[in-house]
C-alpha positions as CSV (number, residue, x, y, z in Angstrom):
1,M,0.0,0.0,0.0
2,K,2.8,2.4,0.9
3,D,4.5,1.8,-2.5
4,R,1.2,2.4,-4.3
5,L,0.9,5.8,-2.6
6,L,4.1,6.9,-4.4
7,H,2.3,6.6,-7.7
8,T,-0.3,8.8,-9.3
9,P,-3.7,7.5,-10.6
10,E,-3.9,6.6,-14.3
11,G,-4.1,9.7,-16.5
12,V,-2.4,12.2,-14.2
13,R,1.3,12.9,-13.5
14,D,3.8,14.9,-11.4
15,I,5.7,17.7,-13.1
16,Y,8.9,18.8,-11.3
17,N,12.4,20.3,-11.7
18,S,13.3,21.6,-15.1
19,E,10.2,20.3,-16.8
20,C,8.0,22.3,-14.4
21,A,10.2,25.4,-15.0
22,I,9.9,25.0,-18.7
23,K,6.1,24.6,-18.5
24,L,5.8,27.8,-16.4
25,M,8.2,29.7,-18.7
26,L,6.1,28.7,-21.7
27,Q,2.8,29.6,-20.1
28,N,4.2,33.0,-19.2
29,K,5.5,33.6,-22.7
30,L,2.2,32.8,-24.3
31,H,0.3,34.7,-21.7
32,H,2.3,37.8,-22.7
33,V,1.0,37.3,-26.3
34,L,-2.6,37.3,-25.1
35,E,-1.9,40.5,-23.0
36,H,-0.4,42.2,-26.1
37,Y,-3.7,41.6,-27.9
38,G,-5.7,43.2,-25.0
39,Y,-7.0,40.0,-23.3
40,R,-7.3,40.2,-19.5
41,D,-7.3,37.3,-17.0
42,I,-10.3,35.6,-15.6
43,Q,-10.3,32.6,-13.1
44,T,-13.2,30.2,-12.8
45,P,-13.6,27.4,-10.2
46,T,-12.0,24.0,-10.7
47,F,-15.4,22.4,-10.0
48,E,-18.9,23.7,-10.7
49,F,-22.5,22.5,-10.8
50,F,-23.1,19.7,-13.3
51,E,-25.7,21.8,-15.1
52,V,-23.0,24.1,-16.4
53,F,-21.6,21.2,-18.5
54,S,-24.8,19.3,-19.1
55,Q,-25.7,17.7,-22.5
56,E,-27.8,20.7,-23.4
57,R,-24.6,22.9,-23.4
58,G,-23.1,20.7,-26.1
59,T,-19.9,20.1,-24.2
60,V,-18.1,16.8,-23.1
61,P,-20.4,13.7,-22.8
62,S,-21.6,13.0,-19.2
63,K,-19.8,9.7,-19.1
64,D,-16.5,11.4,-19.5
65,I,-17.0,13.9,-16.7
66,Y,-15.7,13.4,-13.1
67,K,-18.8,13.8,-10.8
68,F,-19.2,14.1,-7.1
69,F,-21.6,15.5,-4.5
70,D,-21.5,18.3,-2.0
71,R,-23.0,18.0,1.5
72,D,-26.3,19.3,0.2
73,G,-26.6,16.6,-2.5
74,N,-25.8,18.8,-5.5
75,T,-24.0,17.1,-8.3
76,L,-20.6,18.8,-8.9
77,V,-18.1,18.2,-11.6
78,L,-14.4,18.8,-12.2
79,R,-14.5,21.1,-15.2
80,P,-13.9,19.2,-18.4
81,D,-13.9,22.4,-20.5
82,I,-13.4,26.1,-19.5
83,T,-15.4,27.8,-22.1
84,P,-18.9,27.1,-20.5
85,S,-17.6,28.5,-17.2
86,I,-16.5,31.7,-18.9
87,A,-19.9,31.9,-20.7
88,R,-21.5,31.7,-17.3
89,C,-19.3,34.4,-15.9
90,V,-19.9,36.7,-18.9
91,A,-23.7,36.3,-18.5
92,K,-23.4,37.1,-14.8
93,Y,-20.8,39.9,-14.6
94,F,-20.9,41.5,-18.1
95,K,-24.7,41.3,-18.6
96,D,-25.1,44.9,-19.7
97,E,-21.8,45.2,-21.8
98,I,-22.6,45.5,-25.5
99,L,-19.1,46.2,-26.8
100,P,-16.4,43.4,-27.2
101,I,-15.1,41.6,-24.1
102,R,-11.6,40.0,-24.3
103,L,-10.8,37.5,-21.6
104,C,-8.0,34.9,-21.2
105,Y,-7.2,32.1,-18.7
106,I,-4.8,29.4,-17.7
107,G,-6.2,26.4,-16.0
108,N,-6.5,22.6,-15.8
109,T,-9.3,20.6,-17.3
110,F,-10.3,17.0,-16.4
111,I,-11.8,14.4,-18.8
112,N,-12.3,10.8,-17.7
113,N,-11.6,9.4,-21.1
114,S,-10.7,5.8,-21.9
115,S,-6.9,5.7,-21.4
116,Y,-4.8,4.7,-24.3
117,Q,-1.2,5.5,-25.3
118,G,-0.7,7.4,-22.1
119,K,-3.3,10.0,-22.8
120,L,-3.7,12.5,-19.9
121,K,-6.9,13.0,-18.1
122,E,-5.8,16.3,-16.6
123,V,-4.3,18.8,-18.9
124,T,-3.4,22.5,-18.7
125,Q,-5.1,24.9,-21.1
126,L,-4.2,28.5,-22.0
127,G,-7.0,30.2,-23.8
128,A,-8.8,33.3,-24.9
129,E,-12.4,34.3,-25.5
130,L,-13.7,37.2,-27.5
131,I,-17.3,38.0,-26.6
132,N,-19.8,40.4,-28.2
133,D,-18.3,40.4,-31.6
134,D,-19.8,38.3,-34.5
135,S,-17.6,39.7,-37.2
136,V,-15.2,37.8,-39.5
137,E,-12.5,40.2,-38.2
138,A,-13.0,38.6,-34.8
139,D,-12.6,35.2,-36.3
140,A,-9.4,36.3,-37.9
141,E,-8.1,37.8,-34.7
142,M,-8.6,34.6,-32.9
143,L,-6.7,32.6,-35.6
144,A,-3.9,35.2,-35.7
145,L,-3.6,35.0,-31.9
146,T,-3.4,31.2,-32.1
147,I,-0.7,31.4,-34.8
148,E,1.3,34.0,-32.9
149,C,1.2,32.0,-29.7
150,L,2.5,28.9,-31.5
151,L,5.3,31.0,-33.1
152,H,6.3,32.5,-29.8
153,S,6.4,29.0,-28.3
154,G,9.3,28.2,-30.7
155,L,7.4,26.1,-33.2
156,K,8.4,26.6,-36.8
157,E,6.2,24.1,-38.7
158,F,2.5,23.7,-37.9
159,Q,-0.8,24.0,-39.7
160,V,-4.1,25.4,-38.4
161,E,-7.0,23.5,-40.1
162,V,-10.2,25.5,-40.4
163,G,-13.7,24.3,-40.9
164,D,-17.2,25.6,-40.3
165,A,-19.8,23.9,-38.2
166,D,-22.6,25.8,-39.9
167,F,-21.8,24.3,-43.3
168,F,-22.6,20.8,-42.0
169,R,-25.6,22.0,-40.0
170,A,-27.1,23.8,-43.0
171,L,-26.9,20.5,-45.0
172,I,-28.4,18.5,-42.1
173,D,-31.3,21.0,-41.8
174,E,-31.8,20.9,-45.6
175,A,-32.1,17.1,-45.5
176,G,-34.7,17.4,-42.7
177,I,-34.6,13.7,-42.0
178,F,-32.0,13.3,-39.2
179,N,-33.0,13.4,-35.6
180,E,-30.4,14.9,-33.1
181,D,-28.8,11.5,-32.3
182,E,-28.5,10.5,-36.0
183,A,-27.0,13.9,-36.9
184,S,-24.5,13.5,-34.0
185,D,-23.6,10.0,-35.2
186,L,-23.1,11.2,-38.7
187,R,-21.0,14.1,-37.5
188,Q,-18.7,11.7,-35.6
189,L,-18.4,9.4,-38.7
190,I,-17.4,12.4,-40.8
191,E,-15.0,13.7,-38.2
192,K,-13.2,10.3,-38.1
193,K,-13.1,10.2,-41.9
194,N,-15.1,6.9,-41.8
195,V,-16.3,6.9,-45.4
196,F,-17.9,3.5,-45.2
197,G,-19.9,4.5,-42.1
198,V,-21.1,7.7,-43.8
199,E,-22.1,5.8,-46.9
200,E,-24.0,3.2,-44.8
201,T,-25.8,6.0,-42.9
202,V,-26.7,8.1,-45.9
203,S,-27.8,5.2,-48.0
204,K,-30.6,4.4,-45.5
205,K,-32.0,7.9,-45.9
206,D,-34.4,9.2,-48.6
207,M,-32.7,12.4,-49.8
208,A,-31.7,14.2,-53.0
209,D,-28.7,12.8,-54.8
210,E,-27.0,16.2,-54.5
211,L,-27.1,16.0,-50.7
212,K,-26.0,12.4,-50.6
213,N,-23.0,13.3,-52.8
214,I,-22.0,16.2,-50.5
215,F,-22.1,14.0,-47.3
216,L,-20.0,11.3,-49.1
217,S,-17.6,14.0,-50.2
218,F,-16.9,15.5,-46.8
219,S,-13.7,13.3,-46.3
220,E,-12.3,14.9,-49.5
221,L,-13.1,18.5,-48.7
222,F,-9.7,19.5,-47.3
223,G,-6.8,21.5,-48.7
224,G,-6.2,25.1,-49.7
225,L,-8.4,27.9,-50.9
226,D,-9.4,26.0,-54.0
227,I,-11.2,23.5,-51.9
228,L,-13.7,26.2,-50.8
229,I,-14.4,27.0,-54.5
230,H,-15.0,23.3,-55.1
231,A,-17.3,23.0,-52.0
232,K,-19.5,25.9,-53.2
233,S,-20.0,24.1,-56.5
234,L,-21.5,21.1,-54.7
235,T,-24.5,22.8,-53.3
236,T,-27.2,25.5,-53.9
237,N,-27.9,25.8,-50.1
238,K,-27.6,29.5,-49.4
239,R,-26.7,29.0,-45.8
240,A,-24.0,26.5,-46.6
241,I,-22.6,28.8,-49.4
242,S,-22.6,31.7,-46.9
243,A,-20.5,29.6,-44.5
244,I,-18.0,29.0,-47.3
245,E,-17.9,32.7,-48.3
246,R,-17.1,33.6,-44.7
247,L,-14.1,31.3,-44.8
248,E,-13.0,33.0,-48.0
249,K,-13.2,36.4,-46.3
250,L,-11.4,35.0,-43.3
251,Y,-8.5,33.8,-45.5
252,A,-8.3,37.3,-47.1
253,I,-7.9,39.0,-43.7
254,L,-5.3,36.5,-42.6
255,T,-3.2,37.3,-45.6
256,E,-3.2,40.9,-44.3
257,Y,-1.7,39.5,-41.0
258,G,0.8,37.6,-43.2
259,Y,-0.3,34.2,-41.7
260,E,-1.9,32.6,-44.7
261,K,0.8,30.0,-45.1
262,Y,-0.3,28.4,-41.7
263,I,-3.9,28.0,-42.8
264,S,-5.6,25.1,-44.5
265,F,-9.2,24.1,-44.7
266,D,-11.0,20.9,-43.7
267,L,-14.8,21.0,-44.0
268,G,-14.9,17.5,-42.6
269,M,-13.4,18.6,-39.3
270,L,-16.4,18.6,-37.0
271,S,-15.8,19.1,-33.2
272,Q,-17.2,16.9,-30.5
273,Y,-18.4,20.1,-28.9
274,N,-21.9,20.8,-30.2
275,Y,-21.9,24.4,-29.1
276,Y,-19.8,25.5,-32.0
277,T,-21.9,27.5,-34.5
278,G,-19.4,28.9,-37.1
279,I,-15.8,28.5,-37.8
280,I,-13.9,25.7,-35.9
281,F,-10.2,25.1,-36.0
282,K,-7.4,22.8,-34.8
283,A,-3.7,23.3,-34.9
284,Y,-1.3,20.3,-35.6
285,T,2.4,19.9,-35.7
286,Y,5.0,17.1,-35.8
287,G,5.6,14.9,-32.8
288,T,2.0,14.4,-31.5
289,G,-1.1,13.1,-33.1
290,E,-3.3,15.3,-30.9
291,A,-4.2,18.9,-31.7
292,I,-2.0,21.4,-29.8
293,A,-4.7,24.1,-30.1
294,T,-8.5,24.1,-30.8
295,G,-11.2,26.7,-31.0
296,G,-14.2,28.1,-32.7
297,R,-17.3,30.3,-32.7
298,Y,-20.1,29.6,-30.2
299,D,-22.7,32.3,-30.8
300,N,-25.5,30.5,-28.7
301,L,-23.6,29.3,-25.6
302,V,-23.6,32.5,-23.6
303,G,-27.3,32.9,-24.3
304,Q,-28.0,29.7,-22.5
305,F,-26.9,31.4,-19.3
306,G,-29.0,34.5,-19.9
307,K,-27.1,36.9,-22.1
308,D,-27.4,36.9,-25.9
309,A,-23.9,37.4,-27.1
310,P,-21.8,36.0,-30.0
311,A,-18.4,34.7,-29.1
312,I,-15.3,32.9,-30.3
313,G,-12.4,31.3,-28.4
314,L,-9.3,29.3,-28.5
315,A,-7.5,26.9,-26.2
316,I,-3.9,25.9,-26.4
317,V,-3.1,22.5,-24.8
318,I,0.1,23.2,-23.0
319,D,1.0,19.6,-22.3
320,Q,0.6,18.6,-26.0
321,L,2.6,21.7,-27.1
322,I,5.5,20.8,-24.8
323,L,5.5,17.2,-26.0
324,A,5.7,18.5,-29.6
325,L,8.4,21.0,-28.8
326,S,10.4,18.3,-27.0
327,R,10.1,15.8,-29.9
328,Q,11.2,18.4,-32.3
329,K,14.1,19.3,-30.1
330,L,12.9,22.9,-29.8
331,L,12.7,23.1,-26.0
332,K,15.4,25.2,-24.3
333,D,16.5,24.4,-20.8
334,P,15.7,27.1,-18.3
335,D,18.5,29.6,-17.5
336,A,20.6,28.8,-14.4
337,S,19.4,32.0,-12.7
338,D,19.8,31.0,-9.0
339,T,22.9,31.5,-6.9
340,L,23.8,29.3,-3.9
341,I,25.4,31.0,-0.9
342,L,27.2,28.3,1.1
343,Y,28.4,29.3,4.5
344,S,29.9,27.9,7.6
345,K,27.8,28.5,10.7
346,D,30.1,31.0,12.3
347,C,29.6,33.2,9.1
348,R,25.9,33.1,9.2
349,Q,25.4,36.8,9.8
350,Q,27.5,37.7,6.8
351,A,25.7,35.2,4.6
352,V,22.3,36.5,5.6
353,E,23.4,40.1,5.0
354,L,24.8,39.1,1.5
355,A,21.6,37.2,0.6
356,K,19.4,40.2,1.6
357,H,21.6,42.5,-0.5
358,F,21.4,40.3,-3.6
359,R,17.7,39.6,-3.2
360,S,17.1,43.4,-3.1
361,K,18.8,43.5,-6.5
362,D,16.1,41.0,-7.8
363,M,18.5,38.0,-7.7
364,N,17.4,34.5,-6.8
365,I,19.5,33.4,-3.8
366,I,19.5,30.0,-2.1
367,L,21.0,30.2,1.5
368,Q,22.5,27.0,2.7
369,A,24.7,26.2,5.7
370,S,27.5,23.8,5.0
371,N,28.2,20.6,7.0
372,N,31.1,18.2,7.6
373,K,29.4,15.4,5.7
374,N,29.7,17.0,2.2
375,D,32.7,18.4,0.5
376,L,32.9,21.1,-2.2
377,N,32.4,18.7,-5.1
378,D,29.2,17.5,-3.5
379,Y,27.9,21.0,-3.4
380,I,28.9,21.8,-7.0
381,A,27.0,18.6,-8.1
382,Y,24.1,19.8,-5.9
383,A,24.1,23.2,-7.6
384,K,23.9,21.6,-11.0
385,R,20.9,19.5,-9.9
386,I,19.0,22.5,-8.6
387,N,20.0,24.5,-11.7
388,A,22.1,27.1,-9.8
389,G,24.6,28.9,-11.9
390,G,27.2,29.5,-9.2
391,I,28.2,29.2,-5.6
392,L,29.3,31.9,-3.2
393,M,31.2,30.1,-0.5
394,I,31.8,32.0,2.8
395,E,34.4,30.3,5.1
396,N,35.6,33.4,6.9
397,K,34.2,36.9,7.5
398,E,36.4,38.8,5.0
399,E,36.7,36.5,1.9
400,I,34.3,34.7,-0.4
401,K,35.1,32.0,-3.0
402,V,33.1,32.5,-6.2
403,I,32.6,29.1,-7.9
404,N,31.2,28.5,-11.4
405,A,28.9,25.5,-11.1
406,S,29.3,24.5,-14.7
407,D,33.1,24.2,-14.9
408,G,34.2,24.3,-11.2
409,D,36.3,27.5,-11.7
410,I,37.1,29.2,-8.4
411,K,38.2,32.7,-7.6
412,S,38.3,34.7,-4.4
413,V,36.8,38.1,-3.7
414,V,36.5,40.4,-0.7
415,L,33.1,40.2,1.0
416,A,32.9,44.0,1.4
417,D,33.2,44.5,-2.4
418,L,30.1,42.4,-3.0
419,L,28.0,44.4,-0.6
420,Q,28.7,47.7,-2.4
């Protein structure tokens, strides 16, 4: 039992030492990008009422949500998705705001999925939400923000695949013969590129050949700008055509940002989240089969909490991004920014004074009394393990040894000189 307690449950893990430092450094770097675009932080609870994430919201299936009860018998859940939480907050705290609201967050989400290939059940997401703006310019801003975050992370090669949930919905509504469950099943088959499953489903339905051909063609509707032209030629449905034309306008704006080379289109990309109403997107790169960023437009979700407001958002999965950066050998070790002050106990007062002096200069100082059990080589090895760049060794009240932890080089300086 004692050995078991040393391990974490399936799907979660400890992050420590340099990996934790790298993760925090990456989060801070990407957060600065969001700040530069005018997004301001919001924090929502790690657990909320189950109804915030219920099936009506179109979020994660109930079977994949961690549920528990409070002392009053209310069903609570660990948040599987942060967007519904922010939609709730906007409806509560920004009910009367009619101009754009820009919010960002960093937080963990929890999904009790079937474990395979080490897939995590707890991940860290960094995201942004733009509320009260239904324009294609808002769509473009969210995609540009996603691309800029990925570039600032150090990635050089990636693609953001863009689709439109309303293109599929327009065709489903035109068919008029699918109930909600059947439409959901068909969406999943298309998302998984299961051509045979789509063909089997469609063949059982009495619909126009034009519609059948489009549903069967979804798996092929991916590529560059030319695929949008082709998609428009497949239908006369005005709503579906309007969705495609919005993607064309979106692409034109992204060329103004200079980010068009990172964009491709996939009309068969249909998210598991039913709350998406317009563009949806996922970013992929080498080294991981999972999306490193996802997002889309959800114009009806905030309204479910009492405020009619269009919205679009993004979420970058920090854990997947780090995995991709690591496998592409693009992760940089954190700088050795700490200094170890090592002192004999009769020099404690001088060591404390020196530590206070350097900390006031915004330096990271580790204060450590030496002992007879460890020699200098032990402390140099220790400094390397804790990522300290150097050691200041105080053995008497006038002189200090300055030791470079990386190469062991030693020089002596006068203590008074360092305190100036």
